[in-house]
Every structure is written in structure tokens, then in C-alpha cells.
C-alpha positions in Angstrom: -1.4 8.4 8.1 2.2 7.0 7.9 4.0 9.7 9.8 7.4 8.2 8.9 6.6 8.6 5.2 5.5 12.2 5.7 8.5 13.0 7.7 10.9 11.5 5.2 9.3 13.2 2.2 7.6 16.2 3.6 4.5 15.3 1.6 1.3 13.7 2.5 0.7 10.4 0.6 -1.7 12.0 -2.0 1.1 14.4 -3.1 3.7 11.7 -3.6 4.7 10.8 -7.2 5.9 7.2 -7.3 9.6 7.1 -7.6 11.6 4.8 -9.8 12.3 2.6 -6.8 9.6 -0.1 -6.9 9.6 -0.3 -3.1 8.9 3.4 -2.8 6.2 3.1 -5.4 4.6 0.2 -3.5 4.7 2.3 -0.3 3.1 5.2 -2.0 0.4 3.0 -3.6 -0.4 1.4 -0.2 -0.9 4.8 1.2 -3.1 5.9 -1.7 -5.2 2.7 -1.5 -5.7 3.1 2.2 -7.1 6.6 1.6 -9.1 5.4 -1.4 -10.9 2.6 0.5 -11.6 4.7 3.6 -15.2 4.8 4.7 -15.6 8.5 3.8 -14.3 8.1 0.3 -16.5 5.3 -1.0 -19.5 6.7 -2.8 -19.3 3.6 -5.1 -17.6 0.8 -3.0 -17.4 -1.7 -5.9 -15.8 0.7 -8.3 -13.5 2.1 -5.7 -12.4 -1.3 -4.6 -11.7 -2.4 -8.2 -9.6 0.6 -9.0 -7.7 0.2 -5.7 -7.1 -3.5 -6.4 -5.7 -2.7 -9.9 -3.3 -0.1 -8.7 -2.1 -2.2 -5.9 -1.6 -5.3 -8.1 0.3 -3.0 -10.6 2.7 -1.9 -7.8 3.2 -5.4 -6.6 4.1 -6.6 -10.1 7.0 -4.2 -10.1 8.3 -5.1 -6.7 11.2 -7.5 -6.2 11.4 -8.8 -2.7 15.0 -10.1 -2.8 16.3 -11.0 0.6 14.4 -8.4 2.5 12.2 -10.2 5.0 10.2 -7.1 6.0 9.5 -6.4 2.3 8.4 -10.0 1.8 5.9 -9.6 4.6 4.7 -6.3 3.2 4.1 -7.9 -0.2 2.3 -10.8 1.3 0.0 -8.5 3.2 -0.6 -6.3 0.1 -1.4 -9.4 -2.0 -3.9 -10.6 0.6 -5.4 -7.1 0.7 -5.9 -7.4 -3.1 -7.9 -10.6 -2.6 -10.2 -8.9 -0.1 -10.6 -5.9 -2.4 -11.7 -8.2 -5.1 -14.6 -9.2 -3.0 -15.2 -5.7 -1.6 -14.2 -6.8 1.9 -12.9 -3.3 2.7 -12.4 -3.6 6.4 -10.2 -6.7 6.0 -8.3 -5.0 3.1 -7.6 -1.9 5.3 -6.3 -4.1 8.1 -3.9 -5.9 5.8 -2.8 -2.6 4.2 -2.0 -1.1 7.6 0.1 -4.2 8.3 1.8 -3.9 4.9 2.6 -0.2 5.7 4.2 -1.2 9.0 6.4 -3.8 7.3 7.4 -1.3 4.6 8.6 1.0 7.4 10.6 -1.9 8.8 12.0 -2.5 5.3 13.1 1.2 5.0 14.8 1.1 8.4 16.7 -2.0 7.3 17.9 -0.4 4.1 19.1 3.0 5.5 
């Protein structure tokens, strides 16, 4: 779990309602997708991976990288995770989502 996200908001990722800021929405989506594609949550891996991919792609469409290098890295990791989700390669997708989460934390540190 992203402890930085929890400490900033006081909420666990499932309780977060995406904010109007696309970067915050991307961060919340990455957290939700990580939970959704966890081994204990996949009774139907194909359906779960498809829904996770769709929500992640939607968040990515709304995110403008600008000049933030850490955010650009996070978006690249999330886009690669989408490709792995498309083929139900869940372990690879989770690894990339964890990397995206780390870059999003770096991005927040640079913005505050």
C-alpha cells in the first residue's frame, strides 16, 4: 500500500474519490488497479484485467505530463502495464504499476 498516499489523505486507496486533478486521479487509479489485480481478488482474471485496463487507460487519457519527468516516467510505466493487462500478464502489470506508484510519489514531492 502506498503509505505516502494514505498519510497525505488519511484514506486507504479504495476510499479515495478521484480529484479534479488528473495526476491525483491517476494515482488513485493506479492504487485501485493494484488492488484489483492482486492474486486474492481475481476470481475471473480475464474480466478483472479488462476492467483494470479500461480504468487505467481512462485515467491516462486525462493526464498531461507537461515538464514533470517523474510524471512522464509514471505514465510510461502505467501505459506499459496496460499492455500487460491486455494479455492478462498480471505479474508484469503489477510490477509496472508499483514502479508507476513510486514515480507518482516522486512527482508529488517535486510539486509540493
